[in-house]
N, C-alpha and C positions, 0 to 999 in steps of 0.2 A: 824318444823314450829309452830308458836303460833296460835292456832285455836280459842282462847277465844273470839275474836271479830268478828268471821265469822259465825253468827248463822242463815244464811238464806238458809242453804242447803236444807231444806225440803220444802221451799216455792217457790215463783216465782223467775224469773231471777233477780240477784242483780242489773243489770243495763240494760237500754233499748238497743235494737239492734242498734239504731242510735248512741247512746253514745259509745257503744262498737266499732262500725266501725270507729267513729271519733278518738277514743283512739288508735286503731291500726294504722290508717293513720298518726297520730301524731308521733307514735313510728318509723314507717318506711313507705315509700310510697308504694302504690299498684303496682303490677307488670304491665308491658306493655305487654298485652296479645298477641297482634299481633307479637311483637318481640319474645315473649316466644314461640309461635307456630312455627315461622320461624326457630328458633334455634333448636327446637326438631326435626322437619322434616328434617332439614339439617343434624343433627346428624345421623338419620336413614339412609339417602341416602349415607352419607359418609361411613358407615359400609357396605352397599350393594355394593358400588364400590370397597371397599377393598377386597371383596370376589367374585368379578366378577359375580354378580347376576343381573338378569333382573329386579328383584323387590322382594316384599315380600307380603305375604298374612297373615293377622293378624286376629285371632279369640279371643284371650285373651282381655277382655274389658280394662284391665289396659294398655296393649300395644296400643290398638286403641286410648285410651285417650291420651297417651303420644304422639303418632305420629300425631294425628289430633285435639286433644282437644274436640272431640265429645264424649258425654256420653249418655247412655240410658240403664236403668235397669241393672246396672253393676253386682250386685250380682246374679240376675236371669240369665243373659247371661253368667255367669261363668260356669254354668252347663247345659244350653240349648243353643247349638251352632246355633243361628239363627240371628247372626249379625257378619259381617266380613268386612275387608277392604283390597283392593288391592292398593299397592303403587308401581308405576313404578320407577325404578332408574332414568330414564330420560323419564318422561312422567307424566300422570295424577295420581291423588289420587282419587280413586273411592270407596265410602263407600256403602256397601250393608246393609241396615237397616231393622229392623223388620217392618212388615206390618203397613202402615199408619203412619210411623214415619219420613218420609223424611223431614218434616219441622223442626225437632229438630236441624238440622245442618245449618239452615239458618244463613248467616252472618259469617260463619267460612271460612276464605279465603284460608286455606290450603286444603280444600276439593273442588275438581273440579266438581264432579258429585255424585249424590246420586241415587242408584237404589234399588229396592226391593230385599231383600235377598231370596235365594232359600234354604229353610230349608229341609234337608234330614234326620233329626232325626226321629226315629220311633214314638216318642211322637206326632209329628206334621204331619208325612207323612204316618204312618201305612205301609200297604203293597205296597205303591208307593215309598218307600225309594230308591230303585234301580233306578227307573225312574228319580227321582228328583236329586239324586247325580250325575247322568250322565249329566243332564242339567246344574247343578252347575259347573262341571268340564269343560264342553265345553265353558261356558261363560268365565271362568278364562283363559282357553287355548287361546281363541280368543284375550284376552287382552295381554297375553304374546307374541303372534305372532305379534300383532299390535305395541307393544311398546318395545319389547325386542331386536330389531335389530338382530334377529337370535339367541339370547341367550334364551334358554328354562329353565334355572335354576332359581328357586325362593326359598326364605326362608319362611318357614311356622312355626309359633310359637307353634301351638297346633292343632291337626287334628285327626279325627276319621280314623281308618284303611280303611273303605270303601271309604272315600273321597280321601285319599292318593292314593289308588289303581286306582280310577277313574281319578285322575289327571295324573298319570303315563300312563294310557291307552290313554289319550288325548294328550300325547306327552310332558307333563310338568315334569321336574325333580325337586323333592321336597328335599330341604336341611333343616335340623333342624335349626330353626330360633331363638331359645332362646338366644344363644350366641350373635347373631347380635343385638338383642334388648337390652340385658343386657349391652353390650359394648356401645351402643348408649346412654343409660340412665346413664352411669357411671359418667360423668362430668356434674356438675350443673352450669347453667348460673346464672347471678345476679338475673334475674327474678324468676328463680326456687327457689333460696334461699329466696326471698321475699315470695313466696308461702308457703314455709316450715315455715317461721316465723309466718305467719298468722295462719297456722294450729296449730303450737305449742302454740300460744297465746290462741286459743280456748281450746286446751287440758288442759292448765294450769289453765284456769278459771274453767273448769270442775273438775280438781283435787282439787282446793281450796274448791269447794262446796262439793265434795265427802269426802274430808278429814274432813270437819266440821261435817259431818253426820256420820262419822265412830265411832260409840259408841255402847255400849251394847244394845241389844233389836232390832236392825235393821237386816234385812236379807241381805245376800250377794247380792241377785238379786236386791233388792230395792236400795242398795248402788250403784251397777253397772249401774243401769238405769240413774243415775244422769249424768254420762259422756255422755251417748247417748242424753239425753235431751239438754244439753248445745251444743253439736256438731251440732245437727240438727237445733236448734234455731239460731246458728251463721253461718249457711250456709255450714256446713260440710256435709259429705255424708254417711259414714257407718263405722262400726268397725269390724275388721276382726276376732277377737277372743272374748272369754268371760273370760279372765284370771284375775279373782279376787277371792281370797280365804282368809279364816280367821282361826285363831287358829291352830288346828292340821291339817287342810287342806292346810296350807302353806308349809308342808313338807311331801312328795316331791312336787316339783313345777309342773306346767301344770295341775292343777285342776281348772276347770272352775266354774264360779259362780253358786250357788245353793240356795235353800230355807233355808239353815242353818241360825239360829239366832246367831248373833255375841255375844260373851260373854265379861264380864268385864276383862280388863287387857290383852286382846289378841292382837296379831298382825293381821293386814289386809294388804295384799300385792296385787299389781295389775300391769298390763302392758297395756298401753293404746291401742296400735295397731290401731290407729285411722286414718281414711281417712278424713281429714278435708277440709276446703275451698280450692278450686282450684284442688282438687283431690290429694293433697300431704299428706304424712304420718307424723303424730306426734307420735313418738315412744319413750316414756319414762316410766320408772317404778319407783314406790315409795312404801314404806311400812310404815304404820301408826300404832301407838299404841292407843288403844281405851280408856285407862284410866278407872276410875279416879285415880287409884293408880299409883305410879311410876313404870316404866318398871323394870323388874327383871335384875339382873346382866347378866344373860345368854342372854336375849333379846338384851341388849346393846352390849354385846360382839359380837354377830352375826352381828349386824348392823354395828359395827365399822369395822369388817372384810370386809363386802360387800362394805362399803364406801372406804376403803383402796384399794380394788381391782379396783373399777371404777377410782378413782383419780390417782392411779399409772399407770394404762394402758392409761388413757388420756394423762398423761405427757410424755409417750413414743412415742405417735403418731407424725409422721412428714413426710413430703413429701420425697420421695426417699427411704424410708425404705421398705424392702421386707416383704412379709407376713410371711415367715418362720422365718426371724429374729425377727419379732415382737412376734410371738408365743413363741420363745425360751426365750425372755427377759421379757415376760409378768409376772405379779404378780403371785406368786406361791400359788395356793389354798392349804389350809391345808389338810393333808392326810385324816383326819377324815371327811372332806366334799367333797372329790374327787368323790366319787361314785354318789353324788347328783349334780355334777357340771352342769351348764347350757349347752345347746347344742353347744355354740360357745363363743368365747371371745368378738367378735364384728362382725357386719355385715353392709353392705351398706344399704342406705335408700333413697327414693325419692318418686315416685308415688306408691311404694310398698316396702316391704323388698326386698333388691336388692343385687347383686354381689358387693363386695366379702363377703364370710363368712370365718372367721379366726378360725380355730380349735385350741383347747388346744394342747400344745406340746405332751401331752400324747396320743392324737388322730391323730396327724399330719401324721404319717406313713400310717394310714388307710384311712383318709378322708381329709387331708389337701392338699392344692395346693399353689403354689407360685405366686407371682405377686408383684406389687409395688404400694404403696400409692402415689397418685397424687393430686396436688392442684385442688380443685373443687369437690372432692369426699365428700359425706355426709356419716357419719358413726355413728352407735349406739354402745356405749360401754356398755357391759352387765355384770351383776353380779347376781348370785344366790348363797347364802350361807345357807346351812342347813346340820347339822350333819347327817350322815348315821344312821337312826333310831331315830333321834332327834324329839323333840316335835314341834318345829316351824322352819320357815326359813325366810330369808330376800331376797327380789327382789328389785334391784336398776338398773337404766339405764339412760344414758345421750345421747343426740344427738349433734353431733359436725360437723363442716365443716373443711376439710383439707385446709390449706392456704399455701401461699408460704413460710411462716416461721414456721408453726406449726399447731395449731388448733384454731378455734373459737368456744366457747361453745354457742350453739343455744338455749338450754334449760336453764331456770332460776328458776324453781320451787324449793322452799327450801326443805331441808331435815328436818325430824322430830326432833326438838331440844330436845325432851324428851328422844329420843333414841341416839342422838349424842350430847354430851355436847358441850357448846359454846367454850371451849378452843381448839377444834381441828382446 
C-alpha cells in the first residue's frame, strides 16, 4: 500500500463519525436487527431440537450476544460468571443479568424476561457460595420443569464444577453445549454478513492509520493503540489479543505488543482480532515495512511466500469440499518454515473465532477433523512465514465468505506494495 498521502495517523480521526457512517451505508445497507436476532435465535433452537434438549444455559458472553443480542461488560463477564441466559427449546428466553442491569435489554424482542443473576463465585459470594449455587440450580431446575415437557436435558456452554454438581442434584442433566452453539453460529445470514462488512470497514480504517504510523521511533504499544482508538470511536467493542510485533519480535509469531521502539527498515506484523460494530469480528492480518529504505530481498521473499499461501488457499476453497481434502491440497509450506507454521491453515469467524479450524496436513492425524465447507460459512485464511531461527517473519490473513460458487473476499485492505511488487 502507498502510505505517502496518509499522514494523519498520529492526530485526530481522519473523518467525522457521521461521515463514516454515511460512507458505510452508501457501500452497503445496515442490517435489519430484528431479522438478525430472529435468525440467530432460530438457529440455536434448531440445534437444540436436533439434540432432543429441553433448552440451553449460556454463560459465555459471546454466546449470549449471539442468541439474544444483549451485551453487558463482555470482557469482565468472560471471567466473572455473574450473567447467564436460559433458552427453552419451546418456551421463553430468560436473561439473568448483573445487579441493576435489567434495563440494558429493553427493546430486545428476543428476550421474554430479565431476572437478577444469582452469582455463586467466591469473589462475590465468599463463604455463602454453596448456599447461592443451590439457589441458582433450583431456579434453573424450575424453568426446565416448567418448559421442558418432561425433558430434563439442557446444553450448557461453560460452567463451574460446583454449579454442574448443583444442577445434577436438582435433577437437571447437563450436556456440553459448545458444539450446539458452534453449529448454530456456523452459517451466516445476509444480515450477519452486513455486520461483518461494517466491522471490517472499521478495522481497515484503523489499519490505514496504523500503517501510516508504522515508522522508526514509534513503540509497538503506541502503534497498536491506534486500532483500538478507531474501533471504539466507530462503535466497535473490544480486541481479543495484542498481536503486534516488530523486527526480531516478528519471528516466531504470537509475541504481543510491547514498549519496544520500532527500528528503521524493519517489518511490523499484526493480527486485528477485533470485535467491531454489532459484535462481529474483523480478523485480518498485515505486515508493513517501516522504510525509508527499500525492503531487503529476504523480507520480500518471505512476504511473497505468505502472499502465495493465502492466495493459493483462497482459490482452493469451495462449497462441498471436505476439510481433510482441503488440508491435503493446501499450499505446501517450505520445510525451512514448517517449524514456525501458524496454528492452522484457516478457521471460521463470526461473533468470534469459530468452528471449523483446519489443521495442516502435517498435523491432521493428531488434531485434524473432517467436515464439509458450506455456503454461508465465513472463513479466515491464515499465513505466517518465518524461517526456523530466522530474523523476521510475515503474518497475512484474509476474511472470506463461502458462496454457492466459491468464495467472496470480504476484506479489501491492500498489501504493502514495497514488499509485494506491482507485477504479481
